[in-house]
C-alpha positions in Angstrom: -20.1 9.3 -12.1 -17.3 9.3 -10.4 -15.5 5.7 -10.5 -12.4 5.0 -8.2 -10.5 1.8 -9.6 -8.3 -0.6 -7.9 -5.1 -1.3 -10.0 -4.1 -4.6 -8.0 -0.5 -5.2 -6.6 1.9 -5.1 -9.4 1.4 -4.2 -13.0 -1.4 -3.7 -15.8 -2.5 -7.4 -16.0 -3.9 -7.3 -12.4 -6.4 -4.9 -13.7 -9.9 -6.7 -13.5 -12.1 -6.9 -16.7 -14.6 -5.1 -14.8 -12.1 -2.4 -14.3 -11.2 -2.4 -17.9 -14.8 -1.8 -18.9 -15.7 0.8 -16.8 -12.2 2.9 -17.7 -13.4 2.6 -21.5 -16.5 4.1 -20.8 -15.5 7.1 -18.7 -14.7 10.6 -20.7 -11.8 10.8 -18.5 -9.2 8.3 -17.1 -6.8 10.1 -14.4 -4.1 8.0 -12.1 -2.6 8.9 -8.6 0.4 6.7 -7.6 1.9 8.6 -4.8 -0.2 6.4 -2.1 1.0 3.1 -4.2 2.5 2.4 -7.2 2.8 -0.5 -9.6 6.3 -0.9 -10.0 5.8 -3.6 -12.6 4.4 -1.2 -15.2 4.0 2.4 -16.5 1.6 4.9 -17.9 2.2 3.6 -21.5 1.6 -0.1 -21.0 -1.7 1.2 -18.5 -2.9 3.1 -21.8 -2.5 0.1 -23.8 -4.4 -2.0 -21.8 -7.3 0.0 -21.1 -7.0 1.6 -24.6 -7.6 5.0 -23.1 -5.4 8.1 -22.3 -4.1 8.3 -19.0 -3.6 11.3 -17.0 -1.5 11.0 -14.1 -2.0 13.6 -11.0 -0.2 14.7 -8.5 -0.8 14.6 -4.5 -2.0 18.2 -4.7 -3.9 17.6 -7.4 -5.8 14.7 -5.5 -6.1 16.2 -1.8 -6.3 19.8 -2.8 -8.8 21.0 -5.4 -9.5 17.8 -7.1 -11.1 19.3 -10.3 -11.7 15.6 -11.5 -14.4 15.5 -8.8 -16.2 18.6 -10.1 -15.8 17.0 -14.1 -17.8 13.4 -12.7 -20.6 16.0 -12.1 -22.0 15.6 -15.8 -19.5 12.9 -16.9 -17.9 9.3 -16.1 -14.8 10.0 -14.7 -12.2 7.2 -13.3 -9.3 7.9 -10.7 -6.9 4.7 -11.1 -5.6 3.8 -7.6 -2.5 1.2 -6.4 -4.0 -1.5 -4.6 -7.5 -1.4 -3.7 -9.3 2.1 -3.8 -10.3 2.6 -0.3 -7.2 1.3 1.7 -5.9 4.8 1.8 -7.9 7.7 3.8 -7.1 9.7 1.0 -9.7 8.3 -1.2 -12.1 8.2 1.6 -12.1 11.9 1.9 -12.8 11.7 -1.9 -15.9 9.7 -1.7 -17.4 12.2 1.0 -16.4 15.3 -1.0 -18.0 13.8 -4.1 -21.5 12.7 -2.3 -21.2 16.5 -0.8 -21.5 17.7 -3.9 -24.4 15.3 -5.2 -22.1 13.2 -7.1 -22.2 9.5 -7.2 -19.3 7.1 -6.7 -18.8 3.7 -7.7 -15.7 1.7 -6.3 -13.7 -1.3 -8.5 -12.1 -3.2 -6.0 -8.9 -5.0 -6.5 -6.0 -6.9 -4.6 -3.9 -5.1 -1.9 -1.3 -5.6 0.5 -4.0 -5.6 3.3 -5.0 -8.9 1.7 -2.0 -10.2 0.2 0.1 -10.0 3.3 -1.5 -13.1 4.2 0.8 -14.9 1.7 3.4 -14.7 4.8 0.9 -17.1 6.7 0.0 -14.7 9.1 -3.7 -14.3 9.8 -5.7 -11.5 8.9 -7.7 -11.8 11.7 -4.8 -11.4 14.1 -3.4 -8.1 12.8 -4.1 -4.7 14.8 -3.5 -1.2 13.5 -1.5 -0.5 10.6 1.2 2.4 10.7 3.9 4.0 8.2 7.5 4.3 8.9 8.1 7.7 7.6 11.6 8.9 6.8 13.3 11.4 9.7 14.5 14.6 8.9 16.9 16.7 10.7 14.3 18.6 12.5 11.5 16.1 12.3 12.0 12.4 13.9 8.5 11.2 14.4 8.0 8.1 16.4 4.0 7.8 16.3 4.3 4.8 14.1 5.9 2.7 16.8 2.9 3.4 18.9 1.0 1.3 17.1 3.2 -1.2 17.6 3.1 -1.3 21.0 -0.8 -1.0 21.2 -1.0 -4.3 19.1 2.0 -5.9 21.2 -0.8 -5.6 24.2 -3.1 -7.5 22.7 -0.6 -10.1 21.1 -1.3 -8.7 17.6 0.6 -8.8 14.5 1.4 -5.4 13.1 1.8 -4.3 9.4 4.4 -1.5 8.6 4.0 0.0 5.2 7.4 2.4 4.1 7.4 5.8 3.6 7.2 6.6 -0.6 8.6 9.7 -1.8 8.8 11.1 -5.7 12.7 11.0 -5.2 13.2 7.9 -3.0 11.3 4.8 -1.6 12.2 3.8 2.0 13.8 0.2 2.0 13.4 -2.3 4.5 16.9 -2.1 5.9 16.2 2.0 6.4 12.7 0.8 8.3 14.7 -1.6 10.6 17.1 0.8 11.6 15.0 3.7 12.4 13.0 1.2 14.6 16.1 0.0 16.6 17.2 3.8 17.2 13.5 4.3 18.7 14.0 1.0 20.6 17.3 -0.9 21.1 15.2 -3.9 22.2 13.2 -3.9 18.8 16.7 -5.6 17.4 15.5 -8.9 18.9 11.8 -8.7 17.5 10.8 -11.1 15.1 9.3 -9.6 12.1 8.8 -10.2 8.2 10.0 -8.5 5.4 7.4 -8.9 2.4 8.6 -7.6 -1.1 6.9 -6.9 -4.5 3.7 -9.4 -3.3 1.5 -10.0 -6.5 4.9 -10.1 -8.8 6.9 -13.0 -10.0 9.7 -12.3 -8.1 8.0 -11.6 -4.8 10.0 -12.2 -1.6 9.3 -13.0 1.8 11.6 -13.1 4.7 11.3 -14.0 8.4 13.6 -13.6 11.1 15.1 -11.3 14.0 15.5 -7.7 12.9 19.3 -7.7 14.1 19.6 -10.4 11.6 17.9 -8.7 8.5 19.7 -5.5 9.0 22.1 -6.0 6.1 20.2 -8.6 4.1 19.4 -7.5 0.2 15.4 -7.5 -0.4 15.6 -6.0 -3.9 13.3 -3.4 -5.0 10.4 -2.1 -4.1 7.5 -2.3 -2.9 8.0 -3.6 0.7 6.1 -3.9 3.7 7.3 -5.0 7.3 5.3 -7.2 10.0 6.1 -6.8 13.8 4.9 -10.3 14.7 2.9 -10.7 17.5 1.5 -14.1 19.3 1.8 -17.0 16.6 -0.5 -19.9 16.2 1.0 -23.0 15.6 -0.2 -23.2 12.0 1.2 -19.8 11.6 4.8 -21.0 13.1 4.7 -23.9 10.9 4.2 -21.4 7.8 6.8 -19.0 8.3 9.5 -21.9 8.6 10.0 -21.5 4.8 10.8 -18.2 5.0 13.4 -18.1 7.7 
């Protein structure tokens, strides 16, 4: 059996009782932390909470051969994943690959940014397609994530933009806003919400025009942006506290 276990939003205390129980019964417990990261925890704290060794995996270990899937043919194996296990398409692919090998998969759900973003007061059913703002490089300056904003705008929907995560750096909201304004200078006038460290004791939510948030200090990761679409009166009232 292969278990995909959600870690939640912030630290080891977000683990559900069900997650701890399942992990304790598994032969091995692995963790991937490149699609999402628990910024308020570390490997040692997770191991203490679970009472088990936790083996870290690199991106290629999950998206490539994924040896731990084969191990689940004869043993109960757990993969710990930040947020909710199926929020990233990488993990849906794992489910498909396991099923093709006749391996049963169980999902242990937890909170993710896709539900926690409702703390901004924006209504979840009014969100359109989500995209990720990626770092620009010298010969690679993609703009496809801005297409999601334009598509959602056509229907008056909000757009959640996740920010690029690299082993050596994590994109700040300031960098993301700068890139969006470079793609479309008119974006400077758009109303956006910056949500920081949702689920943590020092979570931050700030609402304003992109140009006015460019130089603001948002603190450490993780962050997400929401490009605001058409607002319901209740959403407008809720956002007032975050201006």
